[in-house]
C-alpha positions in Angstrom: 0.0 0.0 0.0 1.2 3.5 -0.8 0.8 5.9 2.1 -1.3 8.9 1.4 0.7 12.1 0.9 0.0 14.9 3.3 0.7 18.1 1.4 0.3 20.4 4.5 1.1 19.1 8.0 -0.6 20.2 11.2 -3.8 19.0 13.1 -4.1 21.7 15.8 -5.1 25.3 15.2 -6.4 28.5 16.8 -7.4 31.6 14.9 -10.0 34.1 13.8 -12.9 33.4 11.5 -12.5 35.5 8.3 -15.4 34.1 6.2 -18.4 31.8 6.7 -20.7 29.9 4.3 -24.2 31.3 3.7 -25.8 28.6 5.8 -23.4 28.7 8.8 -25.1 29.7 12.1 -22.6 28.5 14.8 -19.8 31.1 13.9 -19.5 34.5 12.5 -16.7 36.6 11.1 -14.4 37.8 13.9 -15.0 34.8 16.2 -11.9 33.4 17.8 -11.9 29.6 17.5 -9.7 26.6 18.3 -9.8 22.9 17.4 -8.3 20.1 15.4 -8.5 19.1 11.7 -8.4 15.4 12.1 -7.0 13.4 9.2 -7.5 16.4 6.9 -4.3 18.0 8.5 -3.5 21.3 6.9 -3.1 23.5 10.0 0.4 24.7 9.1 -1.0 27.5 7.1 -2.4 31.0 7.2 -5.9 30.0 6.2 -7.9 26.8 6.3 -11.5 25.9 5.4 -13.3 23.7 7.9 -16.8 22.3 8.2 -19.1 24.1 10.6 -19.7 20.9 12.6 -16.8 18.6 12.0 -17.2 15.0 13.2 -15.1 11.9 13.6 -12.0 12.0 11.4 -12.7 15.6 10.5 -11.6 16.8 14.0 -13.5 19.3 16.2 -13.9 23.0 16.6 -15.4 25.5 19.1 -14.8 29.1 20.4 -11.4 29.7 22.0 -11.1 30.1 25.8 -11.5 33.8 26.5 -8.5 33.9 28.8 -6.0 32.2 26.4 -3.9 33.4 23.6 -4.0 31.5 20.3 -0.7 29.8 21.1 -1.9 28.8 24.6 -5.2 27.4 23.2 -3.5 25.4 20.5 -1.1 23.8 22.9 -3.8 21.9 24.9 -5.6 20.2 21.9 -4.3 16.8 20.9 -2.3 16.3 24.1 -5.2 17.3 26.2 -7.5 14.9 24.4 -5.1 12.0 24.9 -4.5 12.8 28.6 -8.2 13.1 29.2 -8.9 9.8 27.4 -6.3 7.9 29.4 -7.6 9.2 32.8 -11.3 8.6 32.0 -10.6 5.1 30.6 -8.9 4.2 33.9 -11.7 5.8 35.9 -9.4 8.0 37.8 -11.0 9.6 40.9 -10.0 10.7 44.4 -7.7 8.3 46.1 -6.2 6.8 42.9 -2.5 6.9 42.2 -1.2 7.9 38.7 2.4 7.6 37.4 3.4 9.6 34.3 6.6 8.6 32.5 7.9 11.4 30.4 5.8 13.8 32.4 7.5 17.0 31.1 6.2 16.8 27.5 2.9 18.0 26.0 0.8 15.0 27.1 2.4 14.7 30.5 2.1 18.3 31.6 -1.7 18.2 30.8 -2.1 14.8 32.3 -0.7 16.0 35.6 -3.2 18.8 35.8 -6.1 16.7 34.8 -5.3 14.0 37.2 -5.1 16.6 40.0 -8.5 17.9 38.9 -9.9 14.4 39.2 -8.4 14.1 42.7 -5.6 11.7 42.1 -2.1 11.5 43.6 0.3 12.1 40.8 3.9 11.2 40.4 5.9 12.5 37.4 9.1 10.9 35.9 11.5 12.9 33.8 14.9 14.5 33.7 16.2 16.7 36.5 15.8 20.0 34.6 12.0 19.4 34.3 11.2 18.4 37.9 10.6 21.8 39.3 8.2 22.6 36.5 6.3 19.4 37.2 5.9 20.4 40.9 4.7 23.8 39.8 1.8 22.4 37.8 0.6 20.0 40.5 2.7 16.8 40.7 2.7 15.4 44.2 6.0 13.5 43.7 8.7 13.7 41.1 11.4 11.2 40.0 14.6 11.9 38.2 14.8 8.9 35.8 18.6 9.2 35.7 19.1 8.5 39.4 18.5 4.9 40.3 15.9 2.4 39.2 12.5 3.7 40.3 10.9 0.4 39.3 12.4 -1.0 42.5 10.6 1.5 44.7 7.9 -0.9 45.8 5.2 1.7 44.9 2.3 0.7 42.7 -0.2 2.7 40.7 -3.7 2.5 39.4 -2.7 4.2 36.1 0.6 4.5 34.3 0.8 6.8 31.3 4.0 6.1 29.4 4.8 8.8 26.9 8.3 7.5 26.3 8.0 3.7 25.7 11.7 3.3 24.9 12.8 1.2 27.8 11.4 -2.1 28.9 7.7 -1.9 29.4 7.6 -5.3 31.0 9.9 -4.1 33.8 7.6 -1.2 34.5 4.5 -3.3 34.7 5.4 -4.4 38.2 4.5 -0.8 39.2 0.9 -1.4 38.1 -1.7 -2.5 40.6 -3.9 -5.5 39.8 -6.8 -4.2 37.7 -4.8 -1.1 36.7 -4.2 0.4 33.3 -0.9 1.0 31.5 -1.3 3.4 28.5 1.4 3.7 25.9 1.2 6.9 23.9 3.7 5.5 21.4 4.0 1.8 20.7 5.4 -0.8 18.4 4.3 -4.4 17.4 6.0 -6.0 20.4 3.8 -3.8 22.7 0.6 -5.0 20.9 1.6 -8.6 21.5 2.5 -7.9 25.1 -0.9 -6.3 25.6 -2.7 -9.4 24.2 -0.7 -11.7 26.4 -1.5 -9.7 29.5 -5.2 -9.8 28.7 -5.0 -13.6 28.7 -2.8 -14.0 31.8 -3.6 -11.2 34.2 -6.2 -8.5 35.1 -3.7 -5.8 34.4 -4.4 -3.9 31.2 -1.9 -2.6 28.6 -3.6 -0.3 26.2 -2.6 1.4 23.0 -5.4 3.8 22.2 -6.1 7.3 20.9 -8.8 9.7 21.8 -11.8 10.3 19.5 -11.5 14.1 19.9 -15.2 14.8 20.6 -16.6 18.3 20.8 -17.9 17.7 24.3 -14.3 16.9 25.4 -13.0 20.1 23.7 -15.6 22.1 25.6 -14.7 20.4 28.8 -11.0 21.3 28.3 -12.0 24.9 27.4 -14.1 25.2 30.6 -11.2 24.0 32.7 -8.9 26.6 31.1 -11.4 29.4 31.7 -11.8 28.3 35.3 -8.0 28.5 35.8 -7.7 24.7 36.4 -5.7 23.9 33.2 -2.9 25.7 31.5 -0.6 24.9 28.6 3.1 24.9 29.1 4.9 26.3 26.0 8.7 25.9 25.8 9.2 27.6 22.4 7.3 29.4 19.7 8.4 29.3 16.1 7.2 31.1 13.0 5.5 29.2 10.3 8.6 29.4 8.2 10.6 27.7 11.0 8.4 24.6 11.1 11.3 22.3 10.3 13.3 23.8 13.2 10.3 23.3 15.5 10.1 19.6 14.6 13.8 19.2 15.1 13.7 20.7 18.6 10.7 18.7 19.6 12.4 15.5 18.5 15.3 16.1 20.8 13.1 15.2 23.8 14.3 18.3 25.7 11.2 20.4 25.4 9.2 21.3 28.5 5.5 21.1 27.6 4.8 22.0 24.0 6.3 23.7 20.9 4.0 25.9 18.8 4.0 27.6 15.5 2.8 31.2 15.3 1.4 32.7 12.1 2.3 36.3 12.2 
């Protein structure tokens, strides 16, 4: 099979409506909106045409939070959907314990705040230079992954969100409580096989899933932002012409939170 070519990258956007179709009633010229384009992509651009009520693979759209800049609003989208999906699937509520591996990135920084909102105790794992930032956004405990083997701590968790997935997942599974969920944000074929094996041999659940990016979830995230309960962490902002540089920096793994493109 030949992969479909994507002429313009980008699935997340925030901006101002400059034109609407004659039958559009949800938005008007001048409205500030944010959302995702789904498999249409195309957000790395000055202009994009979107359906009034996108659904499924078309992404989702709504009015931007009043207290956010375009950059701040964009930075909570896909990562926020993923973090919210993981926490809800694991039924996280007060008293539950959550471990986030790679907590200093886009998914991790939002997962910490959302887990705190749901009343969980949150532990974040990342490099030493990110730990203070993790504390500042609500992590109860932080672990420097370069100092010792934290899988030998004896602690167990109801949910593990692994945004890294590079080291041995099977070694980290002993940190998971019986009946707990282990979500991999990035996975390979071996992880799929391991998940199937676990489903047959234990009540621990290894999941490789993505969110469906529903509008009600977007509105939920928006309301948390407007209430001051959720904020995006932006490490660097690049111009549209610097998109390749932005990707190169993000791929280093050194970013704190998110990297955004600003159309000026």
